[in-house]
VMD Tcl script that builds the backbone (N, CA, C; Angstrom):
set m [mol new atoms 459]
animate dup $m
set s [atomselect $m all]
$s set {name element resname resid chain x y z} {
  {N N UNK 1 A 92.410 89.652 87.719}
  {CA C UNK 1 A 92.386 88.294 88.246}
  {C C UNK 1 A 90.837 87.885 88.450}
  {N N UNK 2 A 90.612 86.565 88.086}
  {CA C UNK 2 A 89.331 86.116 88.233}
  {C C UNK 2 A 89.175 85.273 89.349}
  {N N UNK 3 A 88.037 85.075 89.832}
  {CA C UNK 3 A 87.797 84.156 91.140}
  {C C UNK 3 A 88.135 82.778 90.849}
  {N N UNK 4 A 87.778 82.276 89.604}
  {CA C UNK 4 A 87.981 80.904 89.330}
  {C C UNK 4 A 89.378 80.573 88.891}
  {N N UNK 5 A 90.072 81.573 88.381}
  {CA C UNK 5 A 91.510 81.241 87.983}
  {C C UNK 5 A 92.436 81.881 89.044}
  {N N UNK 6 A 93.522 81.232 89.189}
  {CA C UNK 6 A 94.563 81.779 89.992}
  {C C UNK 6 A 95.152 83.097 89.466}
  {N N UNK 7 A 95.176 83.214 88.173}
  {CA C UNK 7 A 95.753 84.308 87.503}
  {C C UNK 7 A 95.232 84.411 86.058}
  {N N UNK 8 A 94.919 85.549 85.494}
  {CA C UNK 8 A 94.513 85.732 84.101}
  {C C UNK 8 A 94.982 87.027 83.708}
  {N N UNK 9 A 95.651 87.091 82.444}
  {CA C UNK 9 A 96.006 88.280 81.920}
  {C C UNK 9 A 96.224 88.183 80.375}
  {N N UNK 10 A 95.907 89.264 79.727}
  {CA C UNK 10 A 96.078 89.337 78.276}
  {C C UNK 10 A 97.287 90.245 77.822}
  {N N UNK 11 A 98.171 89.840 77.199}
  {CA C UNK 11 A 99.348 90.549 76.872}
  {C C UNK 11 A 99.038 91.530 75.631}
  {N N UNK 12 A 98.133 92.370 75.780}
  {CA C UNK 12 A 97.721 93.294 74.793}
  {C C UNK 12 A 98.746 94.330 74.534}
  {N N UNK 13 A 98.756 94.993 73.329}
  {CA C UNK 13 A 99.590 96.083 73.047}
  {C C UNK 13 A 99.262 97.310 73.856}
  {N N UNK 14 A 100.251 98.224 74.039}
  {CA C UNK 14 A 99.921 99.482 74.674}
  {C C UNK 14 A 99.092 100.352 73.819}
  {N N UNK 15 A 98.390 101.264 74.280}
  {CA C UNK 15 A 97.371 102.005 73.666}
  {C C UNK 15 A 98.063 102.835 72.433}
  {N N UNK 16 A 99.188 103.209 72.657}
  {CA C UNK 16 A 99.884 104.076 71.706}
  {C C UNK 16 A 100.317 103.227 70.502}
  {N N UNK 17 A 100.405 102.018 70.418}
  {CA C UNK 17 A 100.736 101.096 69.310}
  {C C UNK 17 A 99.635 101.157 68.247}
  {N N UNK 18 A 98.344 101.297 68.814}
  {CA C UNK 18 A 97.301 101.297 67.772}
  {C C UNK 18 A 97.303 102.506 66.874}
  {N N UNK 19 A 97.313 103.738 67.357}
  {CA C UNK 19 A 97.320 104.952 66.497}
  {C C UNK 19 A 98.608 104.962 65.671}
  {N N UNK 20 A 99.761 104.480 66.265}
  {CA C UNK 20 A 101.059 104.502 65.449}
  {C C UNK 20 A 100.949 103.521 64.335}
  {N N UNK 21 A 100.460 102.262 64.556}
  {CA C UNK 21 A 100.416 101.319 63.553}
  {C C UNK 21 A 99.415 101.513 62.478}
  {N N UNK 22 A 98.297 102.219 62.867}
  {CA C UNK 22 A 97.375 102.635 61.896}
  {C C UNK 22 A 97.896 103.831 61.014}
  {N N UNK 23 A 98.591 104.703 61.724}
  {CA C UNK 23 A 99.154 105.901 60.965}
  {C C UNK 23 A 100.182 105.369 59.936}
  {N N UNK 24 A 101.039 104.458 60.238}
  {CA C UNK 24 A 101.979 103.872 59.433}
  {C C UNK 24 A 101.330 103.259 58.228}
  {N N UNK 25 A 100.296 102.469 58.457}
  {CA C UNK 25 A 99.458 101.866 57.393}
  {C C UNK 25 A 98.870 102.900 56.472}
  {N N UNK 26 A 98.394 103.983 57.038}
  {CA C UNK 26 A 97.719 105.019 56.378}
  {C C UNK 26 A 98.834 105.782 55.445}
  {N N UNK 27 A 99.909 106.067 56.063}
  {CA C UNK 27 A 100.977 106.599 55.214}
  {C C UNK 27 A 101.419 105.699 54.082}
  {N N UNK 28 A 101.640 104.537 54.342}
  {CA C UNK 28 A 101.997 103.600 53.284}
  {C C UNK 28 A 100.961 103.505 52.124}
  {N N UNK 29 A 99.589 103.596 52.591}
  {CA C UNK 29 A 98.478 103.565 51.599}
  {C C UNK 29 A 98.541 104.895 50.765}
  {N N UNK 30 A 98.831 105.988 51.446}
  {CA C UNK 30 A 98.837 107.277 50.721}
  {C C UNK 30 A 100.107 107.306 49.770}
  {N N UNK 31 A 101.227 106.640 50.061}
  {CA C UNK 31 A 102.284 106.549 49.183}
  {C C UNK 31 A 101.950 105.702 47.987}
  {N N UNK 32 A 101.130 104.586 48.216}
  {CA C UNK 32 A 100.767 103.716 47.092}
  {C C UNK 32 A 99.768 104.506 46.176}
  {N N UNK 33 A 98.961 105.325 46.786}
  {CA C UNK 33 A 97.849 106.075 46.098}
  {C C UNK 33 A 98.458 107.140 45.271}
  {N N UNK 34 A 99.269 107.915 45.734}
  {CA C UNK 34 A 100.039 109.075 45.002}
  {C C UNK 34 A 99.123 109.787 43.951}
  {N N UNK 35 A 97.795 110.107 44.372}
  {CA C UNK 35 A 97.000 110.985 43.542}
  {C C UNK 35 A 96.334 110.259 42.301}
  {N N UNK 36 A 96.418 108.852 42.270}
  {CA C UNK 36 A 95.940 108.155 41.123}
  {C C UNK 36 A 94.471 108.114 41.304}
  {N N UNK 37 A 93.708 107.838 40.099}
  {CA C UNK 37 A 92.277 107.691 40.210}
  {C C UNK 37 A 91.894 106.227 40.021}
  {N N UNK 38 A 90.668 106.015 40.153}
  {CA C UNK 38 A 90.134 104.615 39.978}
  {C C UNK 38 A 90.409 103.804 41.077}
  {N N UNK 39 A 90.699 102.540 40.812}
  {CA C UNK 39 A 90.916 101.614 41.930}
  {C C UNK 39 A 92.152 101.950 42.785}
  {N N UNK 40 A 93.211 102.431 42.187}
  {CA C UNK 40 A 94.401 102.797 42.865}
  {C C UNK 40 A 94.116 103.897 43.909}
  {N N UNK 41 A 92.980 104.588 43.787}
  {CA C UNK 41 A 92.635 105.687 44.738}
  {C C UNK 41 A 92.155 105.138 46.119}
  {N N UNK 42 A 91.426 104.093 46.093}
  {CA C UNK 42 A 90.956 103.454 47.359}
  {C C UNK 42 A 91.352 102.071 47.780}
  {N N UNK 43 A 91.890 101.371 46.745}
  {CA C UNK 43 A 92.403 100.028 47.192}
  {C C UNK 43 A 93.503 99.956 48.213}
  {N N UNK 44 A 94.561 100.748 48.212}
  {CA C UNK 44 A 95.513 100.644 49.215}
  {C C UNK 44 A 94.993 100.883 50.700}
  {N N UNK 45 A 94.068 101.705 50.730}
  {CA C UNK 45 A 93.471 102.057 52.044}
  {C C UNK 45 A 92.483 100.978 52.526}
  {N N UNK 46 A 91.689 100.314 51.609}
  {CA C UNK 46 A 90.802 99.324 51.962}
  {C C UNK 46 A 91.656 97.982 52.308}
  {N N UNK 47 A 92.781 97.782 51.773}
  {CA C UNK 47 A 93.628 96.684 52.139}
  {C C UNK 47 A 94.542 96.757 53.279}
  {N N UNK 48 A 95.223 97.873 53.339}
  {CA C UNK 48 A 96.276 98.095 54.254}
  {C C UNK 48 A 95.750 98.491 55.669}
  {N N UNK 49 A 94.677 99.241 55.870}
  {CA C UNK 49 A 94.227 99.740 57.109}
  {C C UNK 49 A 93.633 98.442 57.917}
  {N N UNK 50 A 92.728 97.632 57.262}
  {CA C UNK 50 A 92.223 96.395 58.045}
  {C C UNK 50 A 93.431 95.462 58.320}
  {N N UNK 51 A 94.322 95.354 57.360}
  {CA C UNK 51 A 95.547 94.364 57.483}
  {C C UNK 51 A 96.296 94.948 58.802}
  {N N UNK 52 A 96.468 96.192 58.859}
  {CA C UNK 52 A 97.281 96.696 60.080}
  {C C UNK 52 A 96.447 96.479 61.392}
  {N N UNK 53 A 95.159 96.779 61.366}
  {CA C UNK 53 A 94.415 96.568 62.547}
  {C C UNK 53 A 94.387 95.072 62.948}
  {N N UNK 54 A 94.331 94.037 61.984}
  {CA C UNK 54 A 94.319 92.671 62.216}
  {C C UNK 54 A 95.717 92.297 62.772}
  {N N UNK 55 A 96.722 92.807 62.289}
  {CA C UNK 55 A 98.105 92.531 62.804}
  {C C UNK 55 A 98.254 92.980 64.144}
  {N N UNK 56 A 97.870 94.212 64.484}
  {CA C UNK 56 A 97.926 94.679 65.870}
  {C C UNK 56 A 97.069 93.901 66.779}
  {N N UNK 57 A 95.899 93.422 66.450}
  {CA C UNK 57 A 95.148 92.614 67.253}
  {C C UNK 57 A 95.868 91.247 67.545}
  {N N UNK 58 A 96.438 90.690 66.418}
  {CA C UNK 58 A 97.190 89.361 66.475}
  {C C UNK 58 A 98.365 89.487 67.422}
  {N N UNK 59 A 99.032 90.646 67.430}
  {CA C UNK 59 A 100.205 90.785 68.303}
  {C C UNK 59 A 99.746 90.859 69.757}
  {N N UNK 60 A 98.598 91.282 70.117}
  {CA C UNK 60 A 98.170 91.379 71.465}
  {C C UNK 60 A 97.190 90.346 71.911}
  {N N UNK 61 A 97.210 89.211 71.234}
  {CA C UNK 61 A 96.192 88.221 71.544}
  {C C UNK 61 A 96.521 87.261 72.580}
  {N N UNK 62 A 97.860 87.188 73.058}
  {CA C UNK 62 A 98.275 86.157 73.925}
  {C C UNK 62 A 97.658 86.292 75.285}
  {N N UNK 63 A 97.137 85.212 75.830}
  {CA C UNK 63 A 96.646 85.207 77.174}
  {C C UNK 63 A 97.339 84.248 78.116}
  {N N UNK 64 A 97.584 84.679 79.306}
  {CA C UNK 64 A 98.359 83.854 80.307}
  {C C UNK 64 A 97.358 83.671 81.448}
  {N N UNK 65 A 97.112 82.278 81.803}
  {CA C UNK 65 A 96.208 82.017 82.980}
  {C C UNK 65 A 96.850 80.849 83.697}
  {N N UNK 66 A 96.452 80.894 85.051}
  {CA C UNK 66 A 96.679 79.691 85.869}
  {C C UNK 66 A 95.305 79.238 86.322}
  {N N UNK 67 A 94.878 78.143 85.781}
  {CA C UNK 67 A 93.531 77.667 85.949}
  {C C UNK 67 A 93.482 76.177 85.798}
  {N N UNK 68 A 92.665 75.500 86.558}
  {CA C UNK 68 A 92.565 74.211 86.472}
  {C C UNK 68 A 93.778 73.346 86.576}
  {N N UNK 69 A 94.649 73.660 87.349}
  {CA C UNK 69 A 95.851 72.932 87.618}
  {C C UNK 69 A 96.876 73.090 86.439}
  {N N UNK 70 A 96.762 74.044 85.606}
  {CA C UNK 70 A 97.638 74.335 84.400}
  {C C UNK 70 A 98.031 75.781 84.277}
  {N N UNK 71 A 99.231 76.042 83.763}
  {CA C UNK 71 A 99.598 77.274 83.313}
  {C C UNK 71 A 99.425 77.250 81.830}
  {N N UNK 72 A 98.544 78.142 81.320}
  {CA C UNK 72 A 98.243 78.217 79.936}
  {C C UNK 72 A 98.745 79.578 79.345}
  {N N UNK 73 A 99.638 79.403 78.323}
  {CA C UNK 73 A 100.217 80.691 77.584}
  {C C UNK 73 A 99.692 80.461 76.150}
  {N N UNK 74 A 98.815 81.246 75.684}
  {CA C UNK 74 A 98.205 81.008 74.401}
  {C C UNK 74 A 97.700 79.508 74.191}
  {N N UNK 75 A 98.222 78.799 73.411}
  {CA C UNK 75 A 97.733 77.360 73.324}
  {C C UNK 75 A 98.639 76.431 73.966}
  {N N UNK 76 A 99.717 76.824 74.601}
  {CA C UNK 76 A 100.701 75.907 75.355}
  {C C UNK 76 A 100.144 75.723 76.747}
  {N N UNK 77 A 100.215 74.413 77.205}
  {CA C UNK 77 A 99.770 74.163 78.581}
  {C C UNK 77 A 100.808 73.438 79.348}
  {N N UNK 78 A 100.956 73.703 80.575}
  {CA C UNK 78 A 102.020 73.192 81.486}
  {C C UNK 78 A 101.275 72.809 82.730}
  {N N UNK 79 A 101.123 71.475 83.063}
  {CA C UNK 79 A 100.575 71.095 84.377}
  {C C UNK 79 A 101.393 71.632 85.493}
  {N N UNK 80 A 100.758 72.205 86.526}
  {CA C UNK 80 A 101.542 72.747 87.631}
  {C C UNK 80 A 102.358 71.787 88.491}
  {N N UNK 81 A 102.050 70.566 88.249}
  {CA C UNK 81 A 102.817 69.518 89.089}
  {C C UNK 81 A 104.206 69.456 88.578}
  {N N UNK 82 A 104.606 69.985 87.400}
  {CA C UNK 82 A 105.864 69.884 86.839}
  {C C UNK 82 A 106.633 71.298 87.245}
  {N N UNK 83 A 106.112 72.190 87.920}
  {CA C UNK 83 A 106.778 73.433 88.283}
  {C C UNK 83 A 107.620 73.206 89.487}
  {N N UNK 84 A 108.880 73.297 89.368}
  {CA C UNK 84 A 109.779 73.331 90.461}
  {C C UNK 84 A 109.859 74.620 91.171}
  {N N UNK 85 A 109.918 75.717 90.351}
  {CA C UNK 85 A 109.988 77.030 91.013}
  {C C UNK 85 A 109.458 77.974 89.980}
  {N N UNK 86 A 109.037 79.232 90.473}
  {CA C UNK 86 A 108.660 80.292 89.694}
  {C C UNK 86 A 109.318 81.553 90.173}
  {N N UNK 87 A 110.219 82.173 89.251}
  {CA C UNK 87 A 110.914 83.302 89.689}
  {C C UNK 87 A 110.429 84.546 88.893}
  {N N UNK 88 A 110.025 85.525 89.581}
  {CA C UNK 88 A 109.638 86.819 88.971}
  {C C UNK 88 A 110.776 87.520 88.519}
  {N N UNK 89 A 110.669 88.050 87.254}
  {CA C UNK 89 A 111.864 88.841 86.660}
  {C C UNK 89 A 111.336 90.289 86.252}
  {N N UNK 90 A 112.252 91.259 86.604}
  {CA C UNK 90 A 111.984 92.545 86.046}
  {C C UNK 90 A 112.671 92.610 84.635}
  {N N UNK 91 A 112.752 93.772 84.006}
  {CA C UNK 91 A 113.218 93.880 82.595}
  {C C UNK 91 A 114.771 93.411 82.635}
  {N N UNK 92 A 115.548 93.844 83.662}
  {CA C UNK 92 A 116.919 93.522 83.612}
  {C C UNK 92 A 117.136 92.022 83.782}
  {N N UNK 93 A 116.284 91.346 84.670}
  {CA C UNK 93 A 116.346 89.960 84.882}
  {C C UNK 93 A 115.979 89.087 83.688}
  {N N UNK 94 A 114.944 89.712 82.958}
  {CA C UNK 94 A 114.513 88.965 81.748}
  {C C UNK 94 A 115.548 89.025 80.641}
  {N N UNK 95 A 116.258 90.198 80.486}
  {CA C UNK 95 A 117.371 90.298 79.541}
  {C C UNK 95 A 118.454 89.326 79.993}
  {N N UNK 96 A 118.688 89.213 81.145}
  {CA C UNK 96 A 119.826 88.237 81.702}
  {C C UNK 96 A 119.431 86.817 81.277}
  {N N UNK 97 A 118.196 86.420 81.524}
  {CA C UNK 97 A 117.764 84.991 81.369}
  {C C UNK 97 A 117.681 84.637 79.843}
  {N N UNK 98 A 117.290 85.644 79.037}
  {CA C UNK 98 A 117.129 85.515 77.658}
  {C C UNK 98 A 118.410 85.880 76.818}
  {N N UNK 99 A 119.404 86.293 77.558}
  {CA C UNK 99 A 120.681 86.783 76.828}
  {C C UNK 99 A 121.430 85.806 76.133}
  {N N UNK 100 A 122.762 86.032 76.115}
  {CA C UNK 100 A 123.690 85.186 75.476}
  {C C UNK 100 A 123.810 83.797 76.025}
  {N N UNK 101 A 123.748 83.639 77.401}
  {CA C UNK 101 A 123.852 82.346 78.012}
  {C C UNK 101 A 122.549 81.625 78.087}
  {N N UNK 102 A 121.424 82.029 77.454}
  {CA C UNK 102 A 120.206 81.392 77.493}
  {C C UNK 102 A 120.257 79.990 77.061}
  {N N UNK 103 A 119.375 79.042 77.473}
  {CA C UNK 103 A 119.300 77.714 77.110}
  {C C UNK 103 A 118.516 77.708 75.791}
  {N N UNK 104 A 118.886 77.079 74.667}
  {CA C UNK 104 A 118.134 77.127 73.495}
  {C C UNK 104 A 116.956 76.226 73.493}
  {N N UNK 105 A 116.814 75.359 74.551}
  {CA C UNK 105 A 115.606 74.519 74.655}
  {C C UNK 105 A 114.546 75.108 75.540}
  {N N UNK 106 A 114.773 76.307 76.041}
  {CA C UNK 106 A 113.726 77.011 76.828}
  {C C UNK 106 A 112.602 77.320 76.010}
  {N N UNK 107 A 111.437 77.269 76.615}
  {CA C UNK 107 A 110.207 77.694 75.995}
  {C C UNK 107 A 109.852 79.093 76.298}
  {N N UNK 108 A 109.867 80.037 75.364}
  {CA C UNK 108 A 109.880 81.507 75.551}
  {C C UNK 108 A 108.591 82.189 74.873}
  {N N UNK 109 A 107.834 82.828 75.713}
  {CA C UNK 109 A 106.761 83.686 75.074}
  {C C UNK 109 A 107.104 85.140 75.632}
  {N N UNK 110 A 107.776 85.857 74.848}
  {CA C UNK 110 A 108.241 87.227 75.199}
  {C C UNK 110 A 107.665 88.225 74.366}
  {N N UNK 111 A 107.140 89.314 74.969}
  {CA C UNK 111 A 106.503 90.446 74.339}
  {C C UNK 111 A 107.468 91.688 74.752}
  {N N UNK 112 A 108.077 92.308 73.767}
  {CA C UNK 112 A 109.020 93.452 74.136}
  {C C UNK 112 A 108.350 94.516 74.783}
  {N N UNK 113 A 107.090 94.771 74.626}
  {CA C UNK 113 A 106.340 95.925 75.189}
  {C C UNK 113 A 105.879 95.606 76.718}
  {N N UNK 114 A 106.119 94.403 77.146}
  {CA C UNK 114 A 105.753 94.022 78.507}
  {C C UNK 114 A 107.026 93.962 79.332}
  {N N UNK 115 A 107.249 94.657 80.358}
  {CA C UNK 115 A 108.486 94.706 81.019}
  {C C UNK 115 A 108.989 93.634 81.871}
  {N N UNK 116 A 107.950 92.951 82.539}
  {CA C UNK 116 A 108.284 91.866 83.444}
  {C C UNK 116 A 108.108 90.493 82.771}
  {N N UNK 117 A 108.515 89.544 83.513}
  {CA C UNK 117 A 108.382 88.115 83.069}
  {C C UNK 117 A 108.500 87.210 84.350}
  {N N UNK 118 A 108.175 85.974 84.090}
  {CA C UNK 118 A 108.368 84.949 85.066}
  {C C UNK 118 A 109.096 83.761 84.494}
  {N N UNK 119 A 110.157 83.283 85.196}
  {CA C UNK 119 A 110.841 82.080 84.682}
  {C C UNK 119 A 110.344 81.025 85.526}
  {N N UNK 120 A 109.772 80.053 84.779}
  {CA C UNK 120 A 109.185 78.714 85.412}
  {C C UNK 120 A 110.139 77.689 85.267}
  {N N UNK 121 A 110.718 77.260 86.353}
  {CA C UNK 121 A 111.728 76.142 86.262}
  {C C UNK 121 A 110.936 74.906 86.388}
  {N N UNK 122 A 111.253 73.866 85.459}
  {CA C UNK 122 A 110.455 72.664 85.318}
  {C C UNK 122 A 111.305 71.538 86.058}
  {N N UNK 123 A 110.473 70.537 86.545}
  {CA C UNK 123 A 110.924 69.381 87.077}
  {C C UNK 123 A 110.110 68.098 86.411}
  {N N UNK 124 A 110.492 67.897 85.159}
  {CA C UNK 124 A 109.847 66.802 84.419}
  {C C UNK 124 A 110.960 66.058 83.665}
  {N N UNK 125 A 111.218 64.860 84.167}
  {CA C UNK 125 A 112.395 64.067 83.696}
  {C C UNK 125 A 112.075 63.681 82.147}
  {N N UNK 126 A 110.842 63.707 81.695}
  {CA C UNK 126 A 110.527 63.244 80.254}
  {C C UNK 126 A 110.508 64.543 79.269}
  {N N UNK 127 A 110.740 65.698 79.818}
  {CA C UNK 127 A 110.771 66.932 79.017}
  {C C UNK 127 A 112.091 67.539 78.956}
  {N N UNK 128 A 112.707 67.748 77.810}
  {CA C UNK 128 A 114.102 68.384 77.723}
  {C C UNK 128 A 114.100 69.840 78.025}
  {N N UNK 129 A 112.844 70.481 78.054}
  {CA C UNK 129 A 112.680 71.956 78.332}
  {C C UNK 129 A 113.114 72.138 79.777}
  {N N UNK 130 A 114.155 73.018 80.007}
  {CA C UNK 130 A 114.595 73.313 81.298}
  {C C UNK 130 A 113.659 74.292 82.129}
  {N N UNK 131 A 113.088 75.286 81.357}
  {CA C UNK 131 A 112.348 76.273 81.926}
  {C C UNK 131 A 111.522 77.025 80.840}
  {N N UNK 132 A 110.448 77.699 81.301}
  {CA C UNK 132 A 109.657 78.655 80.507}
  {C C UNK 132 A 109.983 80.055 81.033}
  {N N UNK 133 A 109.964 80.889 80.076}
  {CA C UNK 133 A 109.983 82.356 80.292}
  {C C UNK 133 A 108.695 82.959 79.630}
  {N N UNK 134 A 107.883 83.520 80.518}
  {CA C UNK 134 A 106.576 84.020 80.055}
  {C C UNK 134 A 106.530 85.563 80.438}
  {N N UNK 135 A 106.291 86.314 79.524}
  {CA C UNK 135 A 106.082 87.852 79.746}
  {C C UNK 135 A 104.838 88.067 80.483}
  {N N UNK 136 A 104.832 88.917 81.453}
  {CA C UNK 136 A 103.726 89.363 82.286}
  {C C UNK 136 A 103.924 90.769 82.786}
  {N N UNK 137 A 102.783 91.508 82.982}
  {CA C UNK 137 A 102.832 92.783 83.544}
  {C C UNK 137 A 102.902 92.728 85.066}
  {N N UNK 138 A 102.664 91.548 85.680}
  {CA C UNK 138 A 102.492 91.276 87.090}
  {C C UNK 138 A 103.317 90.065 87.446}
  {N N UNK 139 A 104.693 90.042 87.417}
  {CA C UNK 139 A 105.479 88.945 87.584}
  {C C UNK 139 A 105.250 88.230 89.043}
  {N N UNK 140 A 105.140 89.112 89.999}
  {CA C UNK 140 A 105.087 88.600 91.461}
  {C C UNK 140 A 103.690 87.808 91.529}
  {N N UNK 141 A 102.674 88.338 91.061}
  {CA C UNK 141 A 101.346 87.763 91.154}
  {C C UNK 141 A 101.256 86.462 90.314}
  {N N UNK 142 A 101.833 86.402 89.140}
  {CA C UNK 142 A 101.839 85.201 88.368}
  {C C UNK 142 A 102.676 84.162 89.079}
  {N N UNK 143 A 103.876 84.453 89.536}
  {CA C UNK 143 A 104.657 83.541 90.277}
  {C C UNK 143 A 103.982 82.899 91.499}
  {N N UNK 144 A 103.334 83.805 92.316}
  {CA C UNK 144 A 102.637 83.452 93.463}
  {C C UNK 144 A 101.441 82.408 93.223}
  {N N UNK 145 A 100.783 82.851 92.104}
  {CA C UNK 145 A 99.571 81.976 91.636}
  {C C UNK 145 A 100.167 80.676 91.173}
  {N N UNK 146 A 101.253 80.679 90.545}
  {CA C UNK 146 A 101.794 79.235 89.974}
  {C C UNK 146 A 102.240 78.421 91.123}
  {N N UNK 147 A 102.874 79.014 92.104}
  {CA C UNK 147 A 103.320 78.247 93.246}
  {C C UNK 147 A 102.208 77.791 94.157}
  {N N UNK 148 A 101.194 78.646 94.297}
  {CA C UNK 148 A 99.994 78.210 95.080}
  {C C UNK 148 A 99.256 77.120 94.458}
  {N N UNK 149 A 99.161 77.152 93.123}
  {CA C UNK 149 A 98.381 76.066 92.386}
  {C C UNK 149 A 99.176 74.895 92.484}
  {N N UNK 150 A 100.511 74.888 92.319}
  {CA C UNK 150 A 101.318 73.688 92.547}
  {C C UNK 150 A 101.194 73.071 93.856}
  {N N UNK 151 A 101.194 73.933 95.028}
  {CA C UNK 151 A 101.053 73.361 96.291}
  {C C UNK 151 A 99.678 72.841 96.533}
  {N N UNK 152 A 98.644 73.393 95.908}
  {CA C UNK 152 A 97.287 72.817 96.026}
  {C C UNK 152 A 97.144 71.499 95.322}
  {N N UNK 153 A 97.905 71.358 94.286}
  {CA C UNK 153 A 97.665 70.099 93.407}
  {C C UNK 153 A 98.250 68.900 94.069}
}
mol reanalyze $m
mol bondsrecalc $m
mol representation Tube
mol addrep $m
């Protein structure tokens, strides 16, 4: 948490995803190499290992902040004046909200390696989106920051 923001979090990958992802890329590169000489000896490693690292970085790039009267999730922005309620969800609650009965118009930023989430119920007559579901490692803190920012606005 930062002093200027009500809440700030990066939804990065867990530490074990990096060695696992790079190991899979290395194994795939070794399969493509298969003892060949010349360009086929080094090209799979030069291409696949950086591509795997870039993909792992990209998967963990999402930032969630409550700052300046807005909820920001990556490049999406929601003014807090449209927040009717913020409900912290554990893994079971997230499964229920995103399950079979989920609303197809909901805005969802879900990361499977993050257990918790917050359901942000909206009160905007001009927006057909009924709610947002945002993954977070600290659902209670995010919900509290959202409601505090809404009440302050």
